N, C-alpha and C positions, 0 to 999 in steps of 0.2 A: 453685667453692666456695672459701672462705678456709680453707686447711689449718691456719692458726695457731689457728683455733678448734677444731680437731680433727675427726675423722671420725665421723659418726653410726653407730650400731650396725648399721643396715640396710646401709649402704654397706660397712662392714667385713665383714659377713657375706657380701656379694656378692663382695668382693675375695677372701676366703679360701675360698669354697665351703663354708661351714658355715651352720648355722641361727642365727637371732637367739637362739633358746632356748639353744643351746650357749654362746654368748657370755655370756648372762645367768648360766648355770651356772658358767662359769669365773670370773665376777666374784663370785658368791656364795661360792665355796670359796676365794677369794683367789688363784687361779692367774693370772688376768689381770684386774686392776681397771683401768678406764679412768683416764687421768691427769686428766681434767676432766669437769665437768658443765655443761650449758647452764643458762641462767637458769631454764628450766622443769624442770631436774633430769634431763635426758636425758644418757645417757652420750656422752662424746666421747673418741675414741681418738687418741693422738699417733702420730708415726712410730715412736717407740721402742716404743709398745704394739704396733704392727703387727710390728715386728721380733720381739718376744717371742712374739706369736701364731704367727709363722712357725716359731719354734723349738718351740713346743708341738705344732703340727701335724706337724712332722717326727718328733718322738719318738713321737707317737701313731701315726703311720703305721708305725713300726717295732714297734708293739705295747707300748710302755711304759705302765703304768698312770698315772693322773693324779698320784697321790701321788709316784711316782718322778720324774715329769716336773718337778714342783714342786721336789723336792730337787735335781735336776740344775741347774735354772735359777737357783735361789737359793743355790747353793754359793758362799760368799764367796771361795773360793780359785780359782774358775774365771773366766777372762776370755774375751772373744769368740774369741780365737785358740784357746783350749782347747776351746771348743764346736765350732769348725770342725774341729779335729783329731779330736775324738770322733765328730763326724758323719761325717767321712771314713772313719774306721775302721768305723763301723757300716754305712755304705753299701757299703763294699767287701765286708764280710762278707755283707750282704744280697744284693749282686749275685752273689757266689759261690754262695750258696744257691739263688738263683733260676735261675742258669745250670745248676746240677746238676738242678734240677727240670725245666727246659726240655729238657735232654738226655734225661732219663728219659722225658718225654712224647714226644720225637722218636723215641726208640728204639721205644716202644710203637706210634707211628704207622707207623714203617717196617715193623715186624713185621706189622701189619695190612695195610699197603699191599702187602707182599710176598705177600699172600694166604694167610699162614700162620695162618689163623683156626681152628686145630685144637687139640684137647686134647693134653696131653703124650703120651698113649698113641697118638693118631692121628699125631702128628709122628714118633714112633719108627717106626710102621708104614710111613709114607711115606718118611722120610728116613734111617732107621737112625741111625747115630752122627753123621751130619752135621746140625748145628743151623743152619738158615738164619738164625735171629735173631742168632746170634753173629757172622755176617759181614755183617749188613745195614749197619752203620755204615761199615765199610771199603768196601763196594760203593758206598755213596752218595758217599764221599769220592773214590773213583777215577773213577766214571762218572756222578756225580749231575747234572752239567751237560750231559749228552748227551741227544739225542732218543731214542736207543736205550734208555737207562736209564728214561726217563719212559714210553716205550711198554711196556717190559717190566713196569714196576710196575703200569700200568693193566690189562694183561692178567692178570697173576698175581693181582691183587686179586679177580678174578671166579672164580678156580678153587676148586672144592670138593675135598673129600678124594678123591672118585672121579676127578676130573680129574687130580689129582696122581698117583694110582695108575696111571691110564692112561698118563700121560706117562712115568712111571718104567718101566712095562712096555715102552713103545716104545724107550726108551733102552737097556734091558737087551737087548732083541732085537737092536738095532743093534750093540751091543757084542759079542754072541755071534757075529754074522755077520762082524764085523770080525776077531775073533780067528781064526775058522775060515779066513777068506781069507788072513790072514797066515801061519797055520800050514801052509797048502797050498803056500806058497812064492811066491804071487803078489806081484809087486813093488809097492811103494807108489805108483809112478808109472804103474801099469798101468790099463787101462780099468775093471776091476772095483773097484779101490781108489778110483779117482777118483769112480766112481759112488757109492760109500759116503760119500765126503767130501761130495759134492753133496747126498746124502740128509741128512747131518749139518747142512749149512747150511740146508736146507729145514726141518728139524726146528726149528731156532732161529727161522726166519722164521715158521713156523706157530704156535709156542707162546710166543715171547717178543718179538722185535723184528725189524725189517728188517735182516737181516744181509747186508751187501754182501760181495763177494769180498775187498775190502780189509780189512773188519772181520774176516772169517773167517781170513785169513792172520795178522792181528794176534793173534787167539785162538790160532792154532796156535803162534805164538812163545811165548805164555804157557804153553801146555801143556808146553813144555820148560823155560822159565825159572822159572816160579812153582812152588815146592815142593808147594803143595797141589793145583794142577791136575795136576802131574806125578804126584803120589802117587795121585790118582784114576784116571788112565789106566793107571798101572803096576799098580794093584790089579786091573784087568781081566785083565792078563797082562803079564809083563815085556817091555819093548820096545814096548809099545802106544803110548806117548806119542810116540816118534820116528816110528813108522809112521803115526799119525794126522797128525802135523805134515807129513810128506813128501807124504801123499796130498792134504791140503788145499792145499798149495802147488802141487802138480801140477795139481789141479783148477782152481785159479784161473788158472794159466797156460793150461790148455786153453780156459777161457772167455775168454781174451784180456785178463784183468784184470792 
């Protein structure tokens, strides 16, 4: 086609992804009037008209009413660079808002993926003061690219309130037996302590992910270094974090890992 004669309305509509009726409306309200007409009176749009249409659609995408779009485009003090600057500012703000929305949706997805599909009352019953939603983002950032994380997420997603209560009971029973063993004077590298460490590893395998001895010893290091993990084990009984760490390391050594 000879573009010097202008683009017909149907072709412009196809270019822009709008309807012919929309372009007719823009013409009727004076927002976008074609620069020329064919001998038969049909609208013909120039390259400059297409540039203006692009500006219109940009502001419409951002939610501006047509009256305000017209005022922006017909501002005698604005030049193309000013429009670009304004668009950059608006897009930056829009991106920031969309990012916030995406993060909010992601957090909601993670909470659901964690299997924490519980009412606030049920959450408190299962987890007490520990809020798993609060740590979901950090968990994803630290381990989100690992197979263990994905496996844990898939398993947890299927757990009901009763499952969580059962897991909690198993964990509390293990903790009580660990404390009793430690208080009896049994060494952390003794057979009984190593057996409890192996039971701990199997607990993770059964309920969350395939916890190798290497991963298990890495967890043991975190039980000492990470304040929150350390606080959890110390809440069972003072000195428990170190005892668990040493038993896990000894168990891995016994397994030849």
